[in-house]
MARKOLVO-186284 format. One record per residue (C-alpha): residue number from 0; y negated, x negated, z negated; residue in one letter; chain. Coordinates in Angstrom, 1 decimal, decimal comma. Layout:
BEGIN
+-----+--------+--------+--------+---+---+
:   k :      v :      u :      w : r : c :
+-----+--------+--------+--------+---+---+
: NUM :      Y :      X :      Z : A : A :
...
+-----+--------+--------+--------+---+---+
***
This chain:
BEGIN
+-----+--------+--------+--------+---+---+
:   k :      v :      u :      w : r : c :
+-----+--------+--------+--------+---+---+
:   0 :    0,0 :    0,0 :    0,0 : M : A :
:   1 :   -2,3 :   -2,8 :   -0,9 : I : A :
:   2 :   -1,4 :   -4,6 :    2,3 : R : A :
:   3 :   -2,2 :   -1,5 :    4,3 : G : A :
:   4 :   -5,6 :   -1,2 :    2,6 : A : A :
:   5 :   -6,4 :   -4,8 :    3,3 : L : A :
:   6 :   -5,4 :   -4,3 :    7,0 : L : A :
:   7 :   -7,6 :   -1,2 :    7,3 : A : A :
:   8 :  -10,5 :   -3,1 :    5,8 : A : A :
:   9 :  -10,0 :   -6,0 :    8,2 : L : A :
:  10 :   -9,9 :   -3,7 :   11,2 : L : A :
:  11 :  -13,1 :   -1,9 :   10,0 : A : A :
:  12 :  -14,8 :   -5,2 :    9,6 : A : A :
:  13 :  -14,0 :   -6,4 :   13,1 : T : A :
:  14 :  -14,6 :   -3,1 :   14,9 : A : A :
:  15 :  -18,0 :   -2,7 :   16,6 : P : A :
:  16 :  -20,4 :   -0,7 :   14,3 : A : A :
:  17 :  -21,4 :    2,5 :   16,0 : Q : A :
:  18 :  -24,5 :    4,6 :   15,3 : P : A :
:  19 :  -24,3 :    8,1 :   13,9 : A : A :
:  20 :  -24,1 :   10,5 :   16,8 : H : A :
:  21 :  -23,1 :   14,0 :   17,7 : P : A :
:  22 :  -19,3 :   14,4 :   18,1 : A : A :
:  23 :  -17,9 :   13,7 :   21,5 : E : A :
:  24 :  -17,4 :   16,9 :   23,5 : R : A :
:  25 :  -15,0 :   17,4 :   26,3 : R : A :
:  26 :  -15,2 :   19,6 :   29,4 : A : A :
:  27 :  -13,3 :   20,3 :   32,6 : Y : A :
:  28 :  -15,0 :   20,8 :   35,9 : V : A :
:  29 :  -13,4 :   22,4 :   38,9 : D : A :
:  30 :  -13,2 :   19,9 :   41,8 : G : A :
:  31 :  -11,7 :   19,6 :   45,2 : Q : A :
:  32 :   -8,4 :   18,3 :   43,9 : W : A :
:  33 :   -8,2 :   20,3 :   40,7 : G : A :
:  34 :   -9,8 :   19,8 :   37,4 : Q : A :
:  35 :  -12,1 :   16,8 :   36,6 : V : A :
:  36 :  -12,2 :   15,8 :   32,9 : H : A :
:  37 :  -15,5 :   14,5 :   31,4 : V : A :
:  38 :  -16,6 :   13,3 :   28,0 : R : A :
:  39 :  -20,1 :   14,3 :   26,8 : L : A :
:  40 :  -22,4 :   12,7 :   24,3 : Y : A :
:  41 :  -26,0 :   12,9 :   23,3 : G : A :
:  42 :  -28,7 :   15,6 :   23,7 : P : A :
:  43 :  -28,6 :   18,0 :   26,6 : K : A :
:  44 :  -32,3 :   17,4 :   27,0 : T : A :
:  45 :  -31,9 :   13,6 :   27,4 : G : A :
:  46 :  -32,0 :   11,8 :   30,7 : I : A :
:  47 :  -28,5 :   12,3 :   32,3 : P : A :
:  48 :  -26,5 :    9,2 :   32,9 : I : A :
:  49 :  -23,1 :    9,5 :   34,6 : V : A :
:  50 :  -20,6 :    6,7 :   33,7 : L : A :
:  51 :  -17,8 :    5,9 :   36,3 : V : A :
:  52 :  -15,0 :    3,7 :   35,1 : H : A :
:  53 :  -13,2 :    0,8 :   36,8 : K : A :
:  54 :   -9,6 :    1,0 :   38,0 : M : A :
:  55 :   -7,2 :    1,6 :   36,5 : V : A :
:  56 :   -9,0 :    2,9 :   33,4 : W : A :
:  57 :  -10,6 :    6,2 :   32,5 : S : A :
:  58 :  -13,6 :    7,5 :   30,7 : S : A :
:  59 :  -12,0 :    5,9 :   27,6 : V : A :
:  60 :  -13,7 :    2,7 :   28,8 : E : A :
:  61 :  -17,0 :    4,1 :   27,6 : F : A :
:  62 :  -15,9 :    5,5 :   24,3 : S : A :
:  63 :  -17,4 :    2,6 :   22,4 : R : A :
:  64 :  -20,7 :    2,3 :   24,3 : A : A :
:  65 :  -21,5 :    6,0 :   24,8 : A : A :
:  66 :  -22,5 :    6,6 :   21,2 : P : A :
:  67 :  -25,1 :    3,8 :   21,5 : F : A :
:  68 :  -26,4 :    5,3 :   24,7 : L : A :
:  69 :  -26,6 :    8,7 :   23,0 : A : A :
:  70 :  -28,4 :    7,2 :   20,1 : A : A :
:  71 :  -31,1 :    6,1 :   22,5 : R : A :
:  72 :  -31,5 :    9,7 :   23,6 : G : A :
:  73 :  -29,5 :    9,7 :   26,8 : L : A :
:  74 :  -27,3 :   12,5 :   27,9 : R : A :
:  75 :  -24,0 :   10,7 :   28,6 : V : A :
:  76 :  -21,5 :   12,1 :   31,0 : I : A :
:  77 :  -18,4 :    9,9 :   31,3 : A : A :
:  78 :  -16,0 :   11,0 :   34,1 : V : A :
:  79 :  -12,3 :   10,6 :   34,6 : D : A :
:  80 :  -12,2 :   10,0 :   38,4 : L : A :
:  81 :   -9,6 :   12,2 :   40,2 : P : A :
:  82 :   -6,1 :   10,8 :   39,5 : G : A :
:  83 :   -7,1 :    8,9 :   36,4 : Y : A :
:  84 :   -7,3 :    9,8 :   32,7 : G : A :
:  85 :   -7,0 :   13,5 :   32,3 : L : A :
:  86 :   -8,2 :   14,5 :   35,8 : S : A :
:  87 :   -6,0 :   16,0 :   38,5 : D : A :
:  88 :   -5,6 :   13,7 :   41,5 : G : A :
:  89 :   -5,3 :   14,0 :   45,3 : P : A :
:  90 :   -2,1 :   14,0 :   47,2 : E : A :
:  91 :   -3,5 :   12,0 :   50,1 : K : A :
:  92 :   -5,4 :    8,8 :   49,9 : E : A :
:  93 :   -9,2 :    9,5 :   49,7 : P : A :
:  94 :  -12,0 :    7,3 :   50,8 : S : A :
:  95 :  -14,7 :    5,9 :   48,5 : A : A :
:  96 :  -17,0 :    8,6 :   49,9 : D : A :
:  97 :  -14,4 :   11,3 :   48,9 : D : A :
:  98 :  -14,4 :    9,9 :   45,3 : Y : A :
:  99 :  -18,2 :    9,9 :   45,3 : A : A :
: 100 :  -18,3 :   13,5 :   46,4 : D : A :
: 101 :  -16,0 :   14,4 :   43,5 : A : A :
: 102 :  -18,9 :   13,6 :   41,2 : L : A :
: 103 :  -21,1 :   16,3 :   42,7 : L : A :
: 104 :  -19,3 :   19,3 :   41,1 : P : A :
: 105 :  -19,7 :   17,5 :   37,7 : V : A :
: 106 :  -23,5 :   17,4 :   38,1 : L : A :
: 107 :  -23,6 :   21,0 :   39,5 : D : A :
: 108 :  -21,5 :   22,6 :   36,8 : Q : A :
: 109 :  -23,3 :   20,8 :   34,0 : L : A :
: 110 :  -26,7 :   21,8 :   35,6 : H : A :
: 111 :  -27,8 :   18,2 :   36,2 : V : A :
: 112 :  -30,3 :   17,9 :   39,0 : R : A :
: 113 :  -30,7 :   14,1 :   39,1 : R : A :
: 114 :  -28,9 :   11,4 :   37,1 : A : A :
: 115 :  -28,7 :    7,7 :   36,6 : V : A :
: 116 :  -25,3 :    6,7 :   38,0 : M : A :
: 117 :  -23,5 :    3,8 :   36,5 : L : A :
: 118 :  -20,3 :    2,2 :   37,7 : G : A :
: 119 :  -18,3 :   -0,7 :   36,2 : T : A :
: 120 :  -16,5 :   -3,1 :   38,5 : N : A :
: 121 :  -14,7 :   -0,9 :   41,1 : T : A :
: 122 :  -16,6 :    2,1 :   39,8 : G : A :
: 123 :  -19,8 :    0,4 :   41,1 : A : A :
: 124 :  -18,6 :    1,1 :   44,7 : T : A :
: 125 :  -18,3 :    4,8 :   43,9 : I : A :
: 126 :  -21,8 :    5,2 :   42,5 : V : A :
: 127 :  -23,2 :    3,3 :   45,5 : T : A :
: 128 :  -21,4 :    5,7 :   47,9 : A : A :
: 129 :  -22,8 :    8,6 :   45,8 : F : A :
: 130 :  -26,4 :    7,2 :   46,0 : A : A :
: 131 :  -26,1 :    7,0 :   49,8 : L : A :
: 132 :  -24,6 :   10,4 :   50,2 : R : A :
: 133 :  -26,6 :   12,2 :   47,6 : H : A :
: 134 :  -29,9 :   10,3 :   47,1 : A : A :
: 135 :  -31,6 :   13,5 :   46,1 : D : A :
: 136 :  -29,3 :   13,8 :   43,1 : R : A :
: 137 :  -29,6 :   10,1 :   42,1 : T : A :
: 138 :  -32,3 :    8,7 :   39,9 : R : A :
: 139 :  -31,1 :    5,1 :   40,0 : A : A :
: 140 :  -27,8 :    3,3 :   40,0 : I : A :
: 141 :  -26,5 :    0,7 :   37,6 : V : A :
: 142 :  -23,8 :   -1,7 :   39,0 : L : A :
: 143 :  -21,9 :   -3,6 :   36,3 : D : A :
: 144 :  -19,8 :   -6,2 :   38,2 : G : A :
: 145 :  -19,9 :   -4,9 :   41,8 : P : A :
: 146 :  -16,6 :   -5,8 :   43,5 : P : A :
: 147 :  -17,8 :   -7,8 :   46,5 : V : A :
: 148 :  -14,7 :   -9,5 :   48,0 : F : A :
: 149 :  -14,2 :  -11,2 :   51,4 : K : A :
: 150 :  -11,6 :  -12,9 :   53,5 : G : A :
: 151 :   -8,2 :  -13,7 :   52,0 : E : A :
: 152 :   -9,1 :  -12,4 :   48,6 : V : A :
: 153 :   -9,8 :   -9,0 :   50,0 : L : A :
: 154 :   -6,6 :   -9,0 :   52,1 : K : A :
: 155 :   -4,6 :   -9,8 :   48,9 : T : A :
: 156 :   -6,3 :   -7,0 :   47,0 : L : A :
: 157 :   -5,5 :   -4,5 :   49,8 : L : A :
: 158 :   -1,9 :   -5,7 :   49,9 : A : A :
: 159 :   -1,3 :   -5,3 :   46,1 : E : A :
: 160 :    2,2 :   -3,9 :   45,5 : P : A :
: 161 :    2,7 :   -0,9 :   43,2 : E : A :
: 162 :    3,8 :   -1,8 :   39,7 : F : A :
: 163 :    7,1 :   -0,1 :   38,7 : D : A :
: 164 :    6,0 :    2,1 :   35,8 : R : A :
: 165 :    9,4 :    3,7 :   35,3 : R : A :
: 166 :   10,9 :    3,5 :   31,8 : G : A :
: 167 :   13,1 :    0,5 :   31,0 : R : A :
: 168 :   15,2 :   -0,3 :   28,0 : P : A :
: 169 :   13,2 :   -1,5 :   25,1 : G : A :
: 170 :    9,9 :   -0,5 :   26,8 : G : A :
: 171 :   10,1 :   -3,6 :   29,1 : A : A :
: 172 :    7,7 :   -1,9 :   31,5 : E : A :
: 173 :    5,0 :   -2,2 :   28,8 : F : A :
: 174 :    5,6 :   -5,8 :   27,9 : T : A :
: 175 :    5,8 :   -6,8 :   31,6 : A : A :
: 176 :    2,4 :   -5,2 :   32,3 : R : A :
: 177 :    0,9 :   -6,6 :   29,1 : W : A :
: 178 :    2,0 :  -10,1 :   30,2 : G : A :
: 179 :    0,3 :   -9,6 :   33,6 : E : A :
: 180 :   -3,0 :   -8,5 :   32,1 : V : A :
: 181 :   -3,0 :  -11,1 :   29,4 : D : A :
: 182 :   -2,3 :  -13,9 :   32,0 : A : A :
: 183 :   -5,1 :  -12,6 :   34,2 : M : A :
: 184 :   -7,6 :  -12,3 :   31,4 : A : A :
: 185 :   -7,0 :  -15,8 :   30,1 : K : A :
: 186 :   -8,0 :  -15,0 :   26,6 : G : A :
: 187 :  -11,1 :  -13,0 :   27,6 : M : A :
: 188 :   -9,6 :   -9,6 :   26,4 : L : A :
: 189 :   -8,6 :   -9,0 :   22,8 : D : A :
: 190 :   -5,3 :   -7,4 :   22,1 : P : A :
: 191 :   -6,8 :   -4,0 :   21,3 : E : A :
: 192 :   -8,6 :   -3,9 :   24,7 : T : A :
: 193 :   -5,4 :   -4,8 :   26,5 : I : A :
: 194 :   -3,6 :   -2,1 :   24,6 : H : A :
: 195 :   -6,1 :    0,6 :   25,4 : V : A :
: 196 :   -6,2 :   -0,5 :   29,1 : G : A :
: 197 :   -2,4 :   -0,3 :   29,3 : L : A :
: 198 :   -2,4 :    3,2 :   28,0 : M : A :
: 199 :   -4,9 :    4,2 :   30,7 : Q : A :
: 200 :   -2,7 :    2,4 :   33,3 : F : A :
: 201 :    0,4 :    4,2 :   32,4 : F : A :
: 202 :   -1,4 :    7,6 :   32,1 : Q : A :
: 203 :   -2,9 :    7,4 :   35,6 : A : A :
: 204 :   -1,5 :    9,6 :   38,2 : G : A :
: 205 :    1,5 :    8,7 :   40,5 : P : A :
: 206 :   -0,9 :    7,4 :   43,2 : H : A :
: 207 :   -2,9 :    5,1 :   40,9 : Y : A :
: 208 :   -3,5 :    2,6 :   43,8 : L : A :
: 209 :   -5,5 :    5,2 :   45,8 : Y : A :
: 210 :   -8,7 :    4,2 :   44,1 : G : A :
: 211 :   -8,2 :    0,5 :   44,7 : H : A :
: 212 :   -7,4 :    1,0 :   48,4 : Q : A :
: 213 :  -10,4 :    3,2 :   48,9 : A : A :
: 214 :  -12,8 :    0,9 :   47,2 : I : A :
: 215 :  -11,6 :   -2,3 :   48,8 : F : A :
: 216 :  -11,9 :   -0,7 :   52,3 : K : A :
: 217 :  -15,5 :    0,1 :   51,6 : Y : A :
: 218 :  -18,1 :   -2,4 :   52,9 : P : A :
: 219 :  -20,1 :   -2,5 :   49,7 : L : A :
: 220 :  -22,3 :   -5,5 :   50,3 : E : A :
: 221 :  -23,5 :   -4,2 :   53,7 : A : A :
: 222 :  -24,0 :   -0,6 :   52,4 : R : A :
: 223 :  -26,2 :   -1,8 :   49,5 : L : A :
: 224 :  -28,9 :   -2,6 :   52,1 : A : A :
: 225 :  -29,2 :    1,2 :   52,8 : E : A :
: 226 :  -29,7 :    2,2 :   49,2 : V : A :
: 227 :  -33,2 :    3,6 :   48,6 : K : A :
: 228 :  -33,0 :    4,4 :   44,9 : V : A :
: 229 :  -33,7 :    1,8 :   42,2 : P : A :
: 230 :  -30,7 :   -0,6 :   41,5 : V : A :
: 231 :  -29,8 :   -2,5 :   38,4 : L : A :
: 232 :  -27,3 :   -5,3 :   38,6 : L : A :
: 233 :  -25,9 :   -5,7 :   35,1 : L : A :
: 234 :  -23,9 :   -8,8 :   34,2 : T : A :
: 235 :  -23,0 :  -11,1 :   31,3 : Y : A :
: 236 :  -21,6 :  -14,6 :   30,8 : K : A :
: 237 :  -17,9 :  -13,6 :   30,8 : G : A :
: 238 :  -18,2 :  -11,2 :   33,7 : D : A :
: 239 :  -15,6 :  -12,1 :   36,4 : Q : A :
: 240 :  -17,9 :  -10,8 :   39,0 : L : A :
: 241 :  -21,1 :  -12,5 :   37,7 : R : A :
: 242 :  -21,4 :  -14,7 :   40,8 : A : A :
: 243 :  -21,3 :  -11,6 :   43,0 : A : A :
: 244 :  -24,2 :  -10,0 :   41,0 : S : A :
: 245 :  -26,3 :  -13,1 :   41,2 : L : A :
: 246 :  -25,6 :  -13,4 :   44,9 : A : A :
: 247 :  -26,6 :   -9,8 :   45,5 : L : A :
: 248 :  -29,8 :  -10,3 :   43,5 : K : A :
: 249 :  -30,7 :  -13,2 :   45,9 : A : A :
: 250 :  -29,8 :  -11,1 :   48,9 : E : A :
: 251 :  -31,7 :   -8,1 :   47,7 : Y : A :
: 252 :  -34,7 :   -9,3 :   45,7 : P : A :
: 253 :  -35,9 :   -5,7 :   45,0 : R : A :
: 254 :  -32,9 :   -5,1 :   42,8 : F : A :
: 255 :  -33,3 :   -5,6 :   39,1 : T : A :
: 256 :  -31,0 :   -8,0 :   37,3 : L : A :
: 257 :  -30,1 :   -7,8 :   33,6 : A : A :
: 258 :  -27,8 :  -10,2 :   31,8 : E : A :
: 259 :  -26,4 :  -10,3 :   28,3 : T : A :
: 260 :  -24,9 :  -13,4 :   26,7 : P : A :
: 261 :  -21,4 :  -11,9 :   26,0 : F : A :
: 262 :  -18,9 :  -14,7 :   26,8 : P : A :
: 263 :  -15,8 :  -12,5 :   27,5 : R : A :
: 264 :  -14,8 :   -9,7 :   29,9 : M : A :
: 265 :  -15,5 :   -6,0 :   29,6 : M : A :
: 266 :  -18,8 :   -6,1 :   27,6 : A : A :
: 267 :  -19,0 :   -2,3 :   27,7 : D : A :
: 268 :  -15,8 :   -2,1 :   25,6 : F : A :
: 269 :  -15,8 :   -5,4 :   23,7 : Q : A :
: 270 :  -19,6 :   -5,8 :   23,0 : D : A :
: 271 :  -20,8 :   -2,2 :   23,4 : P : A :
: 272 :  -24,1 :   -2,4 :   21,5 : G : A :
: 273 :  -26,0 :   -5,0 :   23,6 : P : A :
: 274 :  -24,4 :   -3,7 :   26,8 : W : A :
: 275 :  -25,7 :   -0,2 :   26,0 : A : A :
: 276 :  -29,1 :   -1,4 :   25,1 : D : A :
: 277 :  -29,5 :   -3,1 :   28,5 : A : A :
: 278 :  -28,4 :    0,1 :   30,2 : V : A :
: 279 :  -30,6 :    2,3 :   28,1 : A : A :
: 280 :  -33,6 :    0,1 :   28,6 : D : A :
: 281 :  -33,3 :    0,5 :   32,3 : Y : A :
: 282 :  -32,4 :    4,1 :   32,4 : A : A :
: 283 :  -35,3 :    5,2 :   30,2 : L : A :
: 284 :  -37,7 :    3,3 :   32,4 : K : A :
: 285 :  -36,6 :    5,5 :   35,4 : Q : A :
: 286 :  -38,0 :    8,6 :   33,7 : A : A :
: 287 :  -41,6 :    7,2 :   33,4 : R : A :
+-----+--------+--------+--------+---+---+
***
């Protein structure tokens, strides 16, 4: 019992402190492929910000950062993209534009006229496509680690084989995936983050690679030249795609660049307070 109490105290001490905030609310929105699940935080009167997760995660990615955004007065709408989290998915492979259009019913049914659209990693492609297709509904876009890949790297990503998620004796499918992620992260993800990510990976729909395929087929770098709304490139020291953000800033000087000093990956989940402050500072400026 004492050991359990000590463990609980240790976990409480290492978990990111979150501000007091209204309880997370859930909603389902009718979309083109079924229901879309969203998590809602903050006041309904706040500036709306739509958060789009990376693959293969879900809106759980923002569960730590959203309370900080809400505490700054933002109306936070974290979406499970179709086929991920608790959202129904398509039976045929969509395009990035299709995924972008899936966000429109969310805004409509929540009576949001214009929103700041934020995407992390592969989600950055979706919000870029949304801004191009629905500029009148977009206040600004925030791109955290935009996935700009070329040449052989892009070919490798498009040829990624599907992971066998079927049950194996002793839960070997979980340990196999854990090993892959841990090796890729090279110590940049703590065990809790890997654990939560694995839960999202195994919960995703049967066609979990649809999102990757759609995103890596989208010419993100070239299409960014067409974006007319304000753009924030958000990065940090441990961001695997930091170089891409810096290169995009050099290519498109009109874009704003913000950087936090976090030295590991997934700042939105592992260092949510400073990450949320950088996002909120920019989002609130868009209302002035």
